[in-house]
Backbone as CSV, one residue per row, in Angstrom:
resi,resn,N_x,N_y,N_z,CA_x,CA_y,CA_z,C_x,C_y,C_z
1,ASP,180.051,-96.512,-96.088,180.342,-96.617,-94.667,179.863,-97.959,-94.125
2,ASN,180.578,-98.463,-93.137,180.258,-99.742,-92.519,179.609,-99.534,-91.163
3,TYR,178.715,-100.450,-90.810,178.127,-100.439,-89.481,177.879,-101.876,-89.040
4,MET,177.720,-102.055,-87.745,177.294,-103.351,-87.221,176.083,-103.098,-86.346
5,SER,175.236,-104.107,-86.237,174.012,-103.894,-85.490,173.450,-105.209,-84.980
6,TRP,172.489,-105.052,-84.100,171.644,-106.171,-83.720,170.736,-106.465,-84.902
7,ASP,170.117,-107.648,-84.909,169.078,-107.947,-85.886,167.930,-106.975,-85.642
8,VAL,167.311,-106.487,-86.711,166.292,-105.444,-86.582,165.120,-105.887,-85.702
9,ASP,164.791,-107.175,-85.698,163.673,-107.637,-84.875,164.017,-107.669,-83.390
10,ARG,165.266,-107.389,-83.044,165.701,-107.329,-81.640,165.767,-105.899,-81.117
11,ILE,165.446,-104.912,-81.973,165.510,-103.507,-81.580,164.092,-102.956,-81.521
12,ASP,163.569,-102.760,-80.328,162.215,-102.230,-80.162,162.111,-100.847,-80.786
13,GLY,161.084,-100.644,-81.594,160.844,-99.339,-82.187,161.522,-99.126,-83.527
14,LEU,162.317,-100.077,-83.996,163.007,-99.931,-85.275,162.470,-100.999,-86.225
15,ASP,162.029,-100.583,-87.420,161.470,-101.564,-88.341,162.374,-101.878,-89.534
16,ARG,163.487,-101.138,-89.664,164.462,-101.460,-90.706,165.807,-100.840,-90.353
17,LEU,166.843,-101.339,-90.996,168.198,-100.842,-90.786,168.543,-99.854,-91.902
18,PRO,169.615,-99.058,-91.741,169.936,-98.012,-92.723,170.188,-98.542,-94.133
19,ASP,169.637,-97.829,-95.114,169.920,-98.111,-96.524,171.205,-97.391,-96.903
20,GLY,171.918,-97.912,-97.882,173.100,-97.236,-98.398,174.358,-97.445,-97.574
21,LEU,174.269,-98.204,-96.506,175.442,-98.513,-95.687,175.681,-100.013,-95.728
22,HIS,176.903,-100.432,-95.523,177.248,-101.851,-95.534,177.247,-102.410,-94.103
23,ARG,176.403,-103.400,-93.854,176.335,-104.027,-92.534,177.422,-105.090,-92.424
24,ILE,178.258,-104.962,-91.419,179.326,-105.927,-91.163,178.738,-107.138,-90.452
25,ILE,179.085,-108.315,-90.924,178.657,-109.548,-90.271,179.522,-109.725,-89.029
26,THR,178.891,-109.911,-87.877,179.635,-109.965,-86.619,179.941,-111.379,-86.162
27,GLU,179.481,-112.370,-86.904,179.756,-113.750,-86.514,181.193,-114.088,-86.869
28,THR,181.994,-114.413,-85.877,183.412,-114.688,-86.058,183.623,-116.115,-86.536
29,PRO,184.483,-116.317,-87.550,184.785,-117.681,-88.007,185.353,-118.520,-86.863
30,ARG,185.023,-119.785,-86.845,185.474,-120.680,-85.761,186.964,-120.991,-85.842
31,GLY,187.485,-121.176,-87.038,188.902,-121.521,-87.184,189.785,-120.289,-87.184
32,PRO,191.060,-120.443,-86.773,191.967,-119.290,-86.695,192.339,-118.711,-88.052
33,GLU,192.213,-119.519,-89.135,192.680,-119.043,-90.431,191.946,-117.799,-90.937
34,GLY,190.647,-117.688,-90.740,189.922,-116.519,-91.225,189.634,-115.474,-90.167
35,ARG,189.970,-115.774,-88.929,189.603,-114.884,-87.829,190.320,-113.536,-87.882
36,ALA,191.623,-113.533,-88.157,192.392,-112.275,-88.174,191.874,-111.341,-89.263
37,GLU,191.626,-111.886,-90.458,191.116,-111.060,-91.554,189.715,-110.544,-91.228
38,HIS,188.882,-111.403,-90.664,187.520,-110.996,-90.281,187.567,-109.865,-89.250
39,ASN,188.367,-110.008,-88.210,188.452,-108.996,-87.156,189.041,-107.685,-87.663
40,ALA,189.921,-107.735,-88.661,190.504,-106.512,-89.227,189.423,-105.648,-89.868
41,GLY,188.344,-106.262,-90.332,187.236,-105.511,-90.923,186.539,-104.597,-89.932
42,TYR,186.683,-104.880,-88.659,186.057,-104.042,-87.637,186.734,-102.684,-87.512
43,MET,187.957,-102.557,-87.990,188.700,-101.304,-87.874,188.015,-100.164,-88.637
44,ASP,187.255,-100.499,-89.676,186.583,-99.483,-90.486,185.144,-99.240,-90.053
45,CYS,184.729,-99.843,-88.953,183.343,-99.714,-88.512,183.175,-98.449,-87.683
46,ARG,182.320,-97.558,-88.164,182.144,-96.276,-87.487,180.862,-96.199,-86.676
47,LEU,179.894,-97.106,-86.927,178.580,-96.994,-86.311,178.090,-98.345,-85.812
48,GLY,177.542,-98.358,-84.614,176.896,-99.543,-84.063,175.477,-99.197,-83.668
49,ILE,174.530,-100.060,-84.026,173.124,-99.814,-83.721,172.604,-100.979,-82.889
50,THR,172.057,-100.661,-81.713,171.519,-101.690,-80.835,170.193,-101.224,-80.241
51,GLY,169.546,-102.133,-79.584,168.438,-101.768,-78.730,168.998,-101.509,-77.347
52,ALA,168.131,-101.239,-76.409,168.524,-101.116,-75.006,167.368,-101.654,-74.185
53,GLU,167.691,-102.423,-73.195,166.662,-103.039,-72.362,166.025,-102.046,-71.409
54,ALA,166.813,-101.103,-70.947,166.311,-100.124,-69.985,167.208,-98.893,-70.017
55,ALA,166.669,-97.803,-69.478,167.428,-96.573,-69.277,167.048,-96.028,-67.910
56,PHE,167.999,-95.383,-67.238,167.765,-94.855,-65.897,167.864,-93.334,-65.916
57,ALA,166.768,-92.684,-65.553,166.697,-91.224,-65.585,167.699,-90.574,-64.633
58,GLU,167.947,-91.183,-63.486,168.844,-90.568,-62.488,170.277,-90.425,-62.968
59,THR,170.729,-91.361,-63.798,172.140,-91.362,-64.195,172.372,-91.239,-65.693
60,GLY,171.322,-91.411,-66.510,171.499,-91.421,-67.960,172.078,-92.727,-68.466
61,THR,172.063,-93.739,-67.639,172.615,-95.050,-67.972,171.630,-95.850,-68.813
62,ILE,172.173,-96.649,-69.762,171.344,-97.609,-70.483,171.843,-99.013,-70.186
63,VAL,170.957,-99.985,-70.336,171.297,-101.394,-70.130,171.239,-102.084,-71.481
64,VAL,172.348,-102.695,-71.882,172.430,-103.415,-73.151,172.753,-104.870,-72.831
65,ARG,171.874,-105.771,-73.278,172.038,-107.207,-73.013,172.289,-107.929,-74.332
66,SER,173.424,-108.604,-74.449,173.745,-109.333,-75.675,173.156,-110.739,-75.625
67,GLY,173.140,-111.371,-76.770,172.602,-112.723,-76.906,172.357,-113.007,-78.377
68,PRO,171.605,-114.041,-78.699,171.335,-114.357,-80.103,170.666,-113.183,-80.819
69,GLY,171.252,-112.773,-81.956,170.728,-111.642,-82.710,171.070,-110.290,-82.118
70,ARG,171.820,-110.289,-81.002,172.208,-109.051,-80.305,173.714,-109.093,-79.998
71,PRO,174.567,-108.986,-81.039,176.006,-109.101,-80.797,176.554,-107.991,-79.894
72,ARG,177.334,-108.382,-78.926,177.950,-107.449,-77.975,178.829,-106.432,-78.689
73,MET,179.498,-106.854,-79.770,180.427,-105.968,-80.477,179.760,-104.726,-81.034
74,ALA,178.465,-104.791,-81.342,177.778,-103.636,-81.937,177.751,-102.437,-80.995
75,SER,177.862,-102.682,-79.688,177.863,-101.566,-78.730,179.258,-101.238,-78.211
76,LEU,180.240,-102.049,-78.538,181.574,-101.858,-77.962,182.665,-101.482,-78.959
77,VAL,182.541,-101.875,-80.228,183.613,-101.683,-81.200,183.538,-100.368,-81.969
78,PRO,182.371,-99.969,-82.508,182.314,-98.775,-83.362,182.655,-97.476,-82.618
79,LEU,182.959,-96.443,-83.385,183.263,-95.134,-82.810,182.020,-94.480,-82.213
80,VAL,180.854,-94.733,-82.841,179.586,-94.166,-82.378,178.606,-95.302,-82.129
81,HIS,177.978,-95.295,-80.966,176.964,-96.298,-80.607,175.616,-95.600,-80.539
82,VAL,174.648,-96.082,-81.348,173.278,-95.582,-81.308,172.417,-96.674,-80.684
83,ALA,171.761,-96.347,-79.588,170.874,-97.288,-78.902,169.447,-96.782,-79.021
84,VAL,168.529,-97.702,-79.331,167.119,-97.355,-79.495,166.318,-98.102,-78.432
85,LEU,165.428,-97.376,-77.755,164.558,-98.042,-76.793,163.216,-97.338,-76.738
86,GLY,162.208,-98.086,-76.336,160.873,-97.521,-76.182,160.791,-96.678,-74.929
87,LYS,159.925,-95.673,-74.953,159.807,-94.781,-73.794,159.321,-95.518,-72.552
88,ASP,158.664,-96.670,-72.742,158.208,-97.464,-71.600,159.348,-98.206,-70.904
89,ARG,160.569,-98.130,-71.450,161.736,-98.797,-70.870,162.599,-97.832,-70.053
90,ILE,162.102,-96.615,-69.808,162.836,-95.636,-69.000,162.343,-95.756,-67.554
91,PHE,163.298,-95.988,-66.655,162.997,-96.142,-65.236,163.706,-95.051,-64.448
92,ARG,163.217,-94.794,-63.265,163.847,-93.768,-62.418,165.291,-94.151,-62.086
93,SER,165.521,-95.412,-61.714,166.860,-95.850,-61.304,167.009,-97.340,-61.570
94,ALA,168.206,-97.847,-61.349,168.467,-99.280,-61.510,167.619,-100.103,-60.552
95,SER,167.418,-99.622,-59.345,166.611,-100.384,-58.385,165.138,-100.400,-58.789
96,HIS,164.641,-99.330,-59.399,163.265,-99.324,-59.899,163.107,-100.334,-61.041
97,TRP,164.103,-100.410,-61.913,164.086,-101.382,-63.005,164.127,-102.809,-62.459
98,ALA,165.030,-103.059,-61.531,165.162,-104.411,-60.970,163.883,-104.866,-60.278
99,ALA,163.125,-103.928,-59.717,161.880,-104.270,-59.025,160.710,-104.445,-59.992
100,ASP,160.892,-104.033,-61.253,159.805,-104.121,-62.228,159.649,-105.565,-62.716
101,PRO,158.428,-106.086,-62.768,158.209,-107.462,-63.227,158.634,-107.707,-64.674
102,SER,158.717,-106.636,-65.483,159.110,-106.813,-66.889,160.630,-106.907,-67.072
103,ALA,161.416,-106.679,-66.036,162.878,-106.762,-66.141,163.268,-108.209,-66.430
104,ARG,164.064,-108.388,-67.486,164.465,-109.738,-67.909,165.841,-110.061,-67.340
105,MET,165.877,-110.435,-66.105,167.146,-110.613,-65.408,167.950,-111.833,-65.862
106,SER,167.341,-112.840,-66.451,168.090,-114.055,-66.745,168.389,-114.262,-68.228
107,GLU,167.872,-113.423,-69.115,168.079,-113.573,-70.549,169.427,-113.026,-70.982
108,GLY,170.030,-113.646,-72.004,171.236,-113.110,-72.607,172.517,-113.637,-71.989
109,SER,173.620,-113.334,-72.683,174.914,-113.842,-72.250,175.771,-112.795,-71.550
110,ASN,175.403,-111.514,-71.680,176.226,-110.451,-71.123,175.354,-109.218,-70.928
111,VAL,175.528,-108.525,-69.832,174.789,-107.293,-69.572,175.800,-106.182,-69.332
112,VAL,175.616,-105.061,-70.052,176.513,-103.924,-69.905,175.681,-102.705,-69.531
113,PHE,176.100,-101.999,-68.496,175.492,-100.733,-68.097,176.374,-99.647,-68.690
114,ILE,175.809,-98.805,-69.554,176.595,-97.807,-70.281,176.117,-96.407,-69.892
115,THR,177.065,-95.569,-69.465,176.765,-94.177,-69.142,177.760,-93.304,-69.897
116,GLY,177.676,-93.328,-71.221,178.559,-92.528,-72.059,179.895,-93.194,-72.317
117,PRO,180.831,-92.467,-72.918,182.146,-93.016,-73.247,182.914,-93.430,-71.990
118,SER,183.801,-94.415,-72.173,184.615,-94.871,-71.038,185.570,-93.768,-70.590
119,LYS,185.956,-93.848,-69.333,186.929,-92.908,-68.778,187.914,-93.684,-67.923
120,THR,189.153,-93.268,-67.988,190.172,-93.896,-67.156,191.214,-92.853,-66.775
121,ALA,191.814,-93.051,-65.632,192.923,-92.203,-65.194,194.060,-93.096,-64.718
122,ASP,194.204,-94.248,-65.386,195.212,-95.243,-65.002,196.646,-94.736,-65.121
123,ILE,196.910,-93.941,-66.146,198.286,-93.539,-66.416,198.550,-92.159,-65.836
124,GLU,199.349,-92.107,-64.793,199.764,-90.868,-64.137,198.594,-89.999,-63.701
125,GLY,197.425,-90.606,-63.469,196.270,-89.866,-62.972,195.655,-88.902,-63.971
126,VAL,196.025,-89.031,-65.257,195.486,-88.150,-66.295,194.193,-88.771,-66.829
127,LEU,193.087,-88.019,-66.773,191.800,-88.508,-67.237,191.747,-88.538,-68.759
128,VAL,191.426,-89.720,-69.305,191.298,-89.910,-70.743,189.911,-90.484,-71.004
129,THR,189.201,-89.922,-71.981,187.839,-90.356,-72.315,187.829,-91.135,-73.617
130,GLY,187.013,-92.186,-73.673,186.791,-92.932,-74.903,187.886,-93.887,-75.311
131,VAL,188.689,-94.341,-74.374,189.771,-95.267,-74.702,189.208,-96.645,-75.044
132,HIS,188.252,-97.105,-74.282,187.644,-98.417,-74.481,186.224,-98.217,-74.979
133,GLY,185.946,-98.705,-76.173,184.594,-98.610,-76.704,184.344,-97.300,-77.412
134,PRO,183.076,-97.068,-77.782,182.717,-95.876,-78.549,183.040,-94.569,-77.827
135,GLY,183.392,-93.561,-78.602,183.649,-92.238,-78.044,182.385,-91.407,-77.938
136,ARG,181.307,-91.900,-78.562,180.044,-91.155,-78.542,178.874,-92.126,-78.418
137,LEU,177.934,-91.793,-77.556,176.722,-92.582,-77.357,175.512,-91.707,-77.671
138,ILE,174.630,-92.207,-78.536,173.395,-91.521,-78.883,172.246,-92.457,-78.512
139,VAL,171.296,-91.957,-77.734,170.141,-92.768,-77.345,168.900,-92.173,-78.000
140,LEU,168.189,-93.007,-78.756,166.946,-92.598,-79.400,165.790,-93.237,-78.649
141,ILE,164.829,-92.429,-78.278,163.659,-92.931,-77.571,162.511,-93.004,-78.571
142,ALA,162.002,-94.221,-78.791,160.985,-94.460,-79.813,159.596,-94.491,-79.198
143,ARG,158.699,-93.723,-79.780,157.289,-93.791,-79.389,156.590,-94.871,-80.196
144,GLY,157.002,-95.027,-81.445,156.442,-96.030,-82.344,157.562,-96.539,-83.212
145,ALA,157.247,-97.185,-84.301,158.285,-97.735,-85.183,159.040,-96.607,-85.880
146,LEU,160.370,-96.676,-85.829,161.224,-95.740,-86.557,161.592,-96.389,-87.880
147,GLY,161.850,-95.624,-88.865,162.239,-96.245,-90.118,162.751,-95.335,-91.090
């Protein structure tokens, strides 16, 4: 099985990545010649493993910030997204997190607030779940190093 993930040193509470699975390299080739073949490899990716900067108790939302060693694709492409965060990163709400001095508001290239699988009712008002991104989100709360 294939998976993509953040670098292990970017995931609080995780000290190693899964054994027996093949980690997909998420760095896209710069030239167009290898890009299509590289991106086709994502079709077989079933699992994404990331950290999470924060979680909000009121809504069940997590905050995922991409950047070096934290590819955005790991939380958006696979069928299942597993996010790991320390229990000290759980806040009552987004406003409580924003008011916390430890909130890293300027780091990273992209911030995504995730509250489960995507939902849309664009076509004839019919609600469809999981069209964009993972169909399942699992959040692991780490007290210490997982491994």
